[in-house]
N, C-alpha and C positions, 0 to 999 in steps of 0.2 A: 830553846824551849822544846823543839821537836825531838831532840835527842833524849830529853827526859821523859817524853810521852811514849817513846818506842818500847822500853822494857815493860811498861804497864799494858801496852797494846798486845805485846807478845804473851804476857801472862794471861790476858783475857782470852786470847786465841787458844792457848794451851788449856785453859779451863773449859772452854767450849769443846774442844777436841776430846778431852778426858770424859766429859759428860756423855759424849756421843760415840765413843769408841765401840762399846758393846752393841749399840743400835746398828752401827755401820757393819760390824762384823757379822751380826745376825742377818742383816739384809744380804750381804755377800753370800753367806751360807745358803740362804733361801734361794737366791738366784742360781747358784751352782747346783743345788739340789734339783731344781726344775730342769736343768740341762741333763743331769745324770738320770732323770726318771724316763727319758725317752727310750723306747724299746726298738730293737732292730729285729725284724722278723727272720725266721729261718736260721738262727745262730746254732752252731754246734755246742754241745755240752762243755768242752774244754774252753771254748771262747767265752761262755758265760762265767766259768769258774775264774779265768784270767781277769775278766772284766770286774768281777766282784772283788778280787784281791786289789786291783788297781784303784777301785773306788774307795775301799777301806784305807788303803795307804794314803791316797790323796786327801781324804777326810782328816786323817791324823796330822798330816803335814799342814793343812790349812788351820787347824786348831792350834798347832804349835806356833805357827807364824802369828796368829791373832794374839795368842798369849804373850809372845815375845814383844809384839808391838805395844801391847797394853803395859807391860812391865817397863818398857823404854819410856813411854809417855809419863808414867808414874815417877820414874827415876829423874826425869828432866825437870820436874817440878821441885 
């Protein structure tokens, strides 16, 4: 009887995950944005430029990872 309940339990877990993937991704982005908002005094202009490029690239990668995870969870249903 437990073997029959397992697939239903897994489906319920996947449904809950699917409902909350966007919420979790947004929360992660918000937490990371807080870290990226910290300023370092007395930075040179070239350091600021490099940091801006790094932040933009990191943001794109995080968004791509989130979209990939969402598609994977949709495909597994």
